[in-house]
N, C-alpha and C positions, 0 to 999 in steps of 0.2 A: 336611201336604203342602206348604204355604207354606214352612215352615222347612226342610223337606228340599230343596226347589227352591233354596233359599238366598235368599229374600227379605227376610230379617232379623228383629229382634226385635219389631217393630211389625206383622208382617204377620198375615195371616189371609185369610178368605175367606166364601164363602156357596155352598151348593149352587143349581144351576139345572136347568131342564127342558130342557137341550140347550145347545150352543155358541152358537146364535143369541142366546140371552137372556145369556148370559155377556158376549158381545161387545158387546151393546147396554149393558148395566150399566156396563162398563169405560169406554166412550166417553161415557156420561153423566156418570160421576165425573171423567173427564179434563177435560170442558167446564166442570164446576163449579169444579174446582181452578184452571182458567185464568181463572175470573170471566167467561166468555163466554155464560152460559146463554141471553140474549136477544139476542145479537149475530149480525146475519145475515152478517157477514164471515168468520164462524169456518168453518175448513176442516180436514179430516181427510185425511191422505194415506196411501196404501197401495200395492202393487203390483197389476199388472193380473191376477195369479193368484190374488189373495185371494178368499175366500170370499164367495158372495153374500149371506150375512147381513149384510155390511157395508152393502149397498146398502138393505137392509131397515131397518137401525139408523139410517142417515141420513134416511131417510123418517120414521120414528117421532119423531127427534129434532127434525123440522122443519127440518133443514139445507136450503139452496137447492139447486137441481139440481146445481150444481157445487160443493157442500159436501164431497163425497167425490171426491177426485182419485185415479184409478187411474193409477199411473206405469208406463212400460215396464220390463219385467224383461229380463235378459240371456238369452243362448241357452239356459242351464241353468234358466231358470225363477225366478231369484233376483233380488231388488231390490238394486240396488247403491247406496251411499251418496253417490256423485258426483251421481246422477240426483236423489235426495232433496234434496241441498244446492241444486242448481240451482232445483228446483221451490220451495223455501222462500224463496229470493231473489227469484224472479219474482213470488211471490204477495204478498211484503212490499211490493215495488215497486208493485204494483198496488192496495195498501191493504188486502189481505186479512190475515186473522190465522190462520195454520196453528197448531194447538193439539195435535194427536196424530198420531203415525205408528204404523199397524198393521204390525208386521212378521208373518211367517208362519213357523212351525216346523212344516212339512209341508203344502205345497200339495196340493189336493184331487186333481189329476190326476197329478202326477209325485212328490208327496213331497218336493219341495225345501224346504230350510231357508235362510232368508235369512241373510246375515252379521250375526248378532246383536250381535257385539262392536263391530263398526265402526258399525252403526247405533245402538246404545246410546251410544256416545261422541258421534255427531253430534246425538242428542236432548239429551244433557246440554250440550252446547256451545250448542245453538240453544234450549234451554228448552222442548222439545217433550216431552209424555207419550209413553212407549213402551208400547204395548200389543202382546204377542205373542199371536197366535192359535195356540195349540199344541193345538189340539183332537186333531189326529193325534200330534204328535210330542213335546209337552212331557213325556210320562210318562218319557222317556229320561233327564230330569234327576233321576229319583228314585233312580237306582242309578249308582254310580261308574263302572262299566265302560262304560256308554253314554252317560253325560253329554256326552262330546266332540261328540256328533252335533248338541247345542243350545247348545254353548257361548256364553255371554253372556246366556242367558235369566235369569240370576240378576240382572241389571242392569235387567229390566224394572219399570215400575211397576204393571202388571198383566197377567195371564195367564189364558187359557183353557186349561183341561185338560179332556179328556174321557175318563173311565175306560171309557165305553161303547165306545170304539175298540178298540185292541190288547188291553187288559186284560180284555176280555170281560164287563164288568159290563152287567146288563141294562139296556136303555134305559128312561127317560130317565136318563142319569147324566153330568152336567158340573159342573164347579166354576169359580167366578172367584175367583182368587188375588190379593190386593192386597198391595204393599209397606207401604201405610199403611191397616190395616183401618178406622180411623175415618172414613175418606172414605165408606164405604159409608153410614154413618148420617147423616153431614152432607149426603150427596146425596139421600138417599131418605127420612129420617125425616119423618114426618108427625104424630106423636103419635097413640097409640092409646087415647083416654080410656075406652073401654068395655071395656078389658082390665085385668086386675091388673097393675100396673107391675112388681113384684119388684124385684130388684137391679141388673138391667141391661137393655140395650135388648131390646125384643121383636123376634123373628126377622122380622116384617113390616116393621121399621125398617131392616132391613139388606139391602136391595135391592128389586127391583121386584115381586116376588111377595108376596102377603099369607099367605093360607092356602096351605100346602104339604103334598104327601104326604110320607111319611118316606123321601124320595129317598136321605138320607144313611145310612139303616140298611144298605141292600144294598151301599152302597159300603164301610161300615165293616166288615160281615161278610167282603165279598170281600178286603178288605186284611189283617184277621186271619187269613183262611185262606192267602193267598198269602205275606205277608210280603215283605220285599225280596228275598230269595233267589227266591221264586216269580215276582216281577215282572222278576227279572234273567233267569230261564230263559225266560219267555214272550218276552222282547225278543230274546234271543240267537237263539231258535229262528226267530222271525218274520224277522229279518235273515238268517238262514242260508237260509231258504226262498227269499227274494227273490234272493239272490245265486246260489243253486243254479239257479233257473228261468231267470235271466239267461244263465247259462253254457250251457244246453241249447238256447236259441234261436238257432240258428246259421244258418239260412237266409240266404242273401246278400240276399235281397229285403227283409229286415226290417231296421227301425231301432228300436233300443231307446232311450228317451229317458232321459237322466241323472236321477237321484234319490237322495235320501239316506236313505230310511226303507224301510219294508216294502211300498211300492207299486211296480208296474213298469207303465210305459205302453209299448204296442207299437203300431207303425205300419210303414207300407211306406216304403222309401227315397223321397226327395223325386222322384226322377225318375219314380216310378210313381204320382204323386199323382193321376192322371186315373182310376186303378182302386182307389184306396184305400178309397172309400165301399163299393163293391161287395164288395171283399175283405173289408172289416171286418164287414159285415153277414152275409156268407156264412160266413165263419169263425165267427161267433158263433152262428149256427144249427147248425153242425156240433158245436161245443163243447157246446151246449144237449143235443143229441142224446145225447151222452156222459156226461151229468150235471154238467157244468162251467158255471158261471155268472161270465162276465167282463163288467163294465160297458162301456157303449160311449159315452164321452165325445168331444167334439170339443174340441181346443185350438187356438185362434187358426184355427179354420175347418178343421183337420186331423181326420179321422177316426181314432180309436184304439180299441184295447182296453186295458182297464185290470185288472190282477190285484192283489188286495189280500191279503197273505200272512199274515195274522194269526190263521187257524184253527188251534189247536194240533193238530187232528186230521188236518190235510194232511200227507201224508208224501211220501217221495222217489218212491214209485211213482206217486201222483197227478200229481206234477209232470212226471215222464218221460212220462206218457200225455199230459198237457196240452199239453207242448212238441212232442210227435210230431204232434198234430193241427195245431197252429200251423205247424210247418215244412213240413209236407206241403202245407197250404193255400197258404203263400206260394210253394212251389216250383212251383205251378201257374200263378202269375201271370207272364205272358209280354208 
């Protein structure tokens, strides 16, 4: 996987019990590489749309309350390099030590992808570790026809990739991919004197988990079954479903948020904000009665419906029915 993504000859990785653990291990490796393991001035930067697992990672790592700084994203939910560059300079002027940037390839609500090429160039220039939380979108880098969606991910120092998302591998299935796989051992190895040493490091020395279930087996079996052609078909169809549903949602009261992947966030136009909560929850109930389940996230206080179009058994008839319910419900808002 790390080779296919483009991380180079010294790359590798480790399976994990979810993206939260992958993100945590990546940031531990980043801090170790920066030799800031016990430094309270260390800071991680990310965007305001980043996953909540980063807050948990900061807590577990013992970072101070402002050790994770979430920067403002643009109107499309993407973190811009100039915002990051400004934050780096301000932090350094205040005596702080930013050591890692977490970019996102697929935000949780919109499915937005940060400008990875430009952020990677900034990290190289400023000597920051670049971790890409690609739990949702990093799979695009596995096939040539979809790699453009996550261009620049190959420049990351570490990547979280979750086959349990669009590829449909049963949970839990996450992997942490590393440009320099040896950093996993230098960051986590404690020695296991009660185990037979063998010729290489024990699995428990290559990450936070010691005893692990055979999580990698179901991933390996799924990849053998799918192959690259199967992965490509799954992705093509997911993106087609998202675009088709977007084209069907035509009620003028609706506003569809921009996104780059197979997620579609749906809200009311801003001038109808005072009715958005009631409309969202009412429409959710109508959909549930018809066998549809859309999630109900809030983004910056704005109530939304979110469709995730990764299910290969969702067809165009389903989407037309779904869109009809949402359009009619929106049309009743006055």
